[in-house]
Every structure is written in structure tokens, then in C-alpha cells.
N, C-alpha and C positions, 0 to 999 in steps of 0.2 A: 628512160625505160628501165624498169626494175630488172635486176639480174636473176631473180628467182626463176628457176627452171620449171618446165612442165612437170617433171617427176616430183619435184618438191611440192607443187600445188596439189597434185593427186594424193601424195602422202599426207599432206596436211589435212585435206578433206577427209581422208580415211581416219586420221588420228583424232581430229578435233571436231569433225562434223561441219556441216554447212548451214547457213551462210557464214562467211567470216571475212574480216578485213586483215590484210597483211601489209605491214609497213617495213620497207627495206631500208635499214639504217645506213648501209653501205651506199646506196644510191642517194640517200639524203645528204650524206657528207660529200659525195662527189658533186652534187648540185651546189652546195655552199662553195666548194673550191672553184667550180666553174664560174660562179658569179664573181668571186673575189679576183679571179684572173682578168676580168673584163672591166672592173671598177677601179677607180683610183685607190691607192693604198690608204688614204686618209678617211675613206668612207666606212662608217660602221654599219653593221647589219642589225636590224631590229626584227625579230620574228613575231608576227601577229598570231598569238596563241589561238585565237578563234578559228583559224584555219584548221588546226588539228592539235588538240592539247596533248595527245599521246606522244608527240615528238619532243616534248620539252626535255626529258632526260638525255636524249641523244644529242640535243643541241646545246646543252648546258655550257659546254666549253667550246662551241663552234660559232656562236653568235655573241655580240656584245650585249644585247638587251632583249627583253621579252615584253611585248605589249599586251597587258592584261586588261580587258574591257569590262570585267565584272569582278566582284569579290570572289566568286568561285574560281575564275581563272587565276587570280592572284594567289589563292590558296594552293591551287594545283602547281603553280610555278615554284612556290616556296617549298612545298613538300616533295617536289621532284628534283631538288638539288640546285635550283636557281638561287643566286644570292639576292638579298633584298636590294642591294645596290644596282642590280641589273634590271629591275622592274621599272616599266613605264606604266603607271596606273592610269588608264584612260577610261573613256566611257562618257556618254552624254548625260548620264544620270549617276550621280555619286551621293548615296545616302549617308547621313551623319554617323549612325552606329558603325557601319562597315568601314568608313574612312577613318574614324577614330580608332577602331580595332586594329587596323593595319598600321597606323602610326605607333600604337602601343606594342604590338607583337612583332613588328618587322621594322625596328629602328634603322634608319639609314636607307629607307626605301628610295630608289634612285630618282624617280621623277613622278610627279602628279601632273596630268594635263588639266588645263583650265578651259572650260567651254562656255563660261558666262561670268558676268560680274558676281552673280550669287554664288557660283562655285568658288570663285576666288575668295569671297568673304568667308565661306565655310572653311576652306582649307587654312586660311590665315588665322581664323579664330581658333581652330583646333590646335594648330601649331603653337599659338600663343598660350593657350591653356596648359600645354605640356612643357612649355619653356624650351621648345626646339625650333630649329630653322629647317624648312623643307624646301626642296627644289621643285620648280614647276616649269612647264612649257605652256605658253599661251597659244591656244589653237585658233588659227585664223580661218574663218569660214570660207568655203568655196561656193557659197550660195545655197546651202542646204540647212538642215536643222542643227548641223554640227558646227561647233566653234562659235566665235562671235566676230562682229564687224571690225574692220581695220581701225576705225576711229576709236572704238572702245579698247582694242588691244593697245593702241598707242597711248591712250589715256592711262591705262593700268601700268604699262611699262614706264611711263614718265613719272607717275606718282609714287610707284613702289620700287623704283630701281635700286634703292639702297635700304630696303626694308629690313627690320630686325628679325622678322619671322618667316618671310618668304624670299627665297632666292630665285629670281626670274632668270632661268638659264637661257631661254630662247623661245623659238617659235616652232609650232607643229602645223603641218598642212597636209591634207589628204582630200582628193577630189573624186575618187572612184577607182574601180578595178578594170582589168582587161583593156588597158590603154595600148593601142597599136600605133598611134600617130606620134611621130617625132615632133611635128609642129606643136602638138599639145604640150610636150615637155618643154620645148623652146619657150612657148608662151607662159607656162606656169612658173618655170624657174626664173624667167626674166622678170615677171611681176614680183616674185619673192625677193629677188635681188634688189629691185627698186624699193620694195617695202622695208627691207632691212636697212637700206641706205637712209630712208625717211626716218626710221626710228633713231638712227645714229645722229643724223644732221639736225633734225627738228626736235626730237624728244630727248636727246642726250642719253639715249639708251643703246648700249653696245651689246648685241646678242652674242652669246658664246656658242650657241648651237642652233642648228636647223634640222628638224626631223621631217623628212619628206616621204609621204606615202606614194611610191612610184607606181603601184598598180600594174606591174609588168604582166604582159598577157601570157596565157597558156592556151594552146590550140587543142580543143577537145574533139572536133568533128572533122579533122583532116590530119594527115601525117604531120608529125611534129618536125619543123624545120629548124634544127638547132643552129645552123649557120645564120639564118635570118634573125633568129632570136638573139644570137650573140652580137650581131651588128647593131641591133637596137640597144642592147645593154652598153655596148662600147660607146655609142653616140651619147647615151644618157650620161655615162662617166665623163665624156669630154665636156658636156654642157656644165656639169658640176665643177669640173676642174677650171673652167673659164669664168666662173662666177666671181664677181668682185668681192663677195662675202668670203672672208678668210677664216671664219670660225669652223668648228667641227660640223660635219654633215653626216647624218644617219639616215639610211633608207629603210623604211618599214616595208616588209614583204611577208606575205603569207602564202598565197597561191603559188607564186613563182618558186618559192623554196620547197614547198611540200608536195605539189601535185604529182610529180614523177615517181615518188617513192611508194605510192599506194596502189594496192590491188584489192579488188572485191570479188569474191568467188561465191556463186550460188549454184545450186544443183537443179536440173530439170526433173520435175516430179510427175509431169503428165504431158502428153502430146496428143493433139487431135486436129481434125479438119472441120471447120464450121463454115458452111456456105462457100466452100471453095478456098477459104483462107486457112493457112496453117497457123495453129496456136500452140505454143509451149508454155507450160506453167512452171514457174521457178519457186523455190522455197524462200527466196528473198522478196524484194519488191521496191517500189518507189520510195517507201518509207525508210529505206536503208542506203539508197544510192541516188544522188542528185548531181546533175552536171549543169553548171551555169550556162544558160542559153539553149537548153535542149528543146524548149517549146513543146512540152508534153510529148516527147519522143518523136517529134517531127524531124529531128536530126539524130543520126546514129552515133553514139559515143564509141570510143575505142574498146572493142570487145572481140573475143574469139572463143571458140568452142574447144574444150578438151573432151574428146569422145572416150567413152568407157572402153576398157580392154583394148582389143585390137581392131576396133571399128575403123572404117575406111578413112585414113588420115588424108588421103589424096582425093577424097570424094568431090564431086562437082559442087562448088560453092554457090552456084546460081540459084539454088533452092531457097525461096524467100520464107522467112518466119517472122511472126509477131510473138515476142516473148513477153508474157505478163507475169506479174508477181502474185503474191499470196493474199492480197487484200480484196475484200469484197466491194470493189468499185471499178467501174469501167475506165477510170483514170490510171489504174495501175498498169501502165504499159512501159516496159523497160526499153525495148527496141521494137520498131515498127517496120515491117516489110524489109527486113535486113537479110542480105545474102549470106546466110550462115551455113548452108549445106544441110545434109541430113541431120536431124536431131532425134534423140531418143531419151527415154527416161533413164536417169543415172548419169547423163553427160553433164559436164561442168561448163558453166558460162563464166568467163573471166573478163572482168572490167578493169581497164588500165587507167593510169593517170588519176587515180581515185584517192590521192593522199591529202587533198585540201578541200574542205567544205563538203565534199561528196557524202561524207559520213554524218557530219554535224547539222546539215541543213534539212535533213529528212524529217517527215512527220512521224517521229519514232513511236509515239503513243497510240497511233491510230489502229483500231481493232485489237489493242492489247497483245500484240505479237512480242516475242522476245527480242531484246537487243542482241545483235550478233556478237560472237567472240571477236576479240581483237588480238592479233599476233604481231610480233615484231621479229625480224631477222637481223641479227647483228652483222657487222662488216665481215665477220669470219664465218658466217653461215649458221650460227646457233639460233634456234628459234625459241621464243618465249611466249607464253600466254600472258598478255597484259590485262585482259579482262575476260572473264567467262561470260557465257550467255546470261542475260539478265531478264527475268520475267517482269512484265510491265503491268500485269493485270491488277496488282495491288495499288498501283498509282491511280488507276481509273475506277476502283471499286468504292461504292458508298458505304460499304461495311467491311470490317476486317475479314480477310480470307483465311480459311483453314488450309493447312498444308496439303 
């Protein structure tokens, strides 16, 4: 839960306008400490940049690595203060120009993931052409389009274990997000342990690293139970500690690191009753805030109302409202039949746990609405504007637009 107070949000809305995102760096660093307290000291943290690129500067000295899944994410990391050695360059598609440029402009890039034999050949050829040796992680598939089969991983590891141009550091594995089952962790880590044993005993390859996408869950539609969350993380830590594999272990996390630090604020701009149902219209919308598993607003995300002025703070919350956004589509429903109490034009609707994916997964270009402002609050309370509102009409226009 972010520590930004009600008064701050009202002041920020007055100062910067709405809608906006606010990322609390103090809460972000608290979450990192919370995770480290529950994981073995040998476990490294890898931040999945796709969850929220705006957090990279605050995390530059707080995590060991950054997982960049596109050339754009890699560039954001490097220009935001992350060292090349901290990058894990991932992604199911790696094009030759971007991969070559990264090798040229960011020498010493930490790791490239390899998702196929073709990717391995590309990375090896580019390294050889430059006379450098690059480190890679072979991604073991979980049965999706990502990574490649264990037989091929073993083949590459055996054939290129002592290659002049490619240093195979170890294995990467990720099977999905929002994992709530301890049995699933037991099963996955057990299979990884067996596979690493197989590489060592059968292929003569000793992996030095395992990067595991833990997919730790975040509860969006019920009160967050930090005690239960902590127990799951502790159990995951014990499973890692008990592995036969004695190399380095890194856990890749995005949602679990970033979710709690984010807040999205939108203003009510209209309110009415249609056929007996209360509707409020907000200046934001579904193109700016997305919660994993919301099922078109069938589930209510964590949100509350800040009423303007001295409006009834203790009003009856049983009054049900549908809050819709600014898009011209019936799909733009932010909350449905939610007990928000009285709503009026000018009130603020505050969405919590919006630090991961909620911002980046929206259909941002739909209807050519502006991208919202992005604010960051430091651990000492200082607020900075990271990005001003960005018009998007030029992106959708077939002709150059005049100012």
C-alpha cells in the first residue's frame, strides 16, 4: 500500500491535472526489502522492465539485474542508469540490427537469453564478427512459444560448453504469472533440478546460473494478505535453498515488485442515472488502467473516492455506481455496480496497486486520447514529473497535424 496521503493526491490533481499515475519509490524500496527478508541471501533479484519501465532509475541500485524484452526496454535501462552488465536481454524475437547495435553500443551486456537454435546461431555469429565473447542463458520451454525443448537445450549446452564466442552461463525458465500454488513451485523447481543434473551428468555441462520466473501473485480483487504472501515467498525460498543445484539463482519478478507502489487517479466529469442505474464518467478510462483478471469490470479493483471539498466523508457507501471512462465504446467500464457511495462531478477516483502492467497494457492509442502524466514520489516525499501528458493524435493521423 502506497504511503501517499489523501491531501497529497488532491494537491497533485490540482497541480498537474488528471488523470495521472503516481509511483511511490519509498513503497517500491520497502517491497524490495520485504522480498529480500524472505528469500535466501544467495538469491538475486531480476526486475522485469515490462511491468513498469518508469521504475528503472529507482531500482538501479536495488536489484541485481533488469530483464529487457525489447530493444526499447534495453535502451530505457541504459539511459536510466542501469549498467550494461546488469542487463538480461530477453525476448522471443531478436532482430539482427538491434542485437548487433546493443553489442556495439553496450559492450559487456550481462546476458542474452536464447530461445531457439536460430537465435543461438545469430548471437554467436554477431559475437564472432566482433571478436567478443557474450554470455547467454538458454531458455527452457514450459510448453509455450517461449524457449526451446530440453533436448535441444542439452544439445547446445554439450556442443558449445567451451565455445570461443559464447559463454553459456546457465538456464532460464518462466511458465507464467500469478502463481498461487506451492505445489506448482515444488513441481517446477524439482524438474529444473533434475534437468540441471542431467546436463551435468549426461552432457558434461555445469550450469553456473538458474534464472527462474517465479510469477509471485498479487491480489487485485480482495484485501491484500501480506502474511499469506510472505509465507508463500518463504516457502519458495526454502525450496530454492533445498535444491541440489549449487550455482547462482536469480528470481525474475515484475508484478510482485512493482504493483503496490502505483496509484492511478482520474476525475469524475459527469454523473447521471440511466434506466435506474447510476453512471459516472471519468476523464480516464480502460485505455489507461488495466487489472489482470478483471474480466471486463466483472471484478472490482482496489479503488476509493476522494470527494471534493468537505463532501460527506462518512456517507453511506452502499450506493452503487458504474464508473465509465472517456472512450466511445460500451466496453469502457472501469468499475461496475461498485459500492462507492455518493459521487459528484469533481470527485477523484483513486485506483491502488497500479504499479505493474496496469499502465502499460492499456489500449493507449484508441480514440487518440492523451497519455496521462506520470509522477514519482521519492522516499523523502519529493514529487517529480517523469512524463507530461502526451498527445496521441499524431500517431493515428494519415497526414501531418498542424499545431
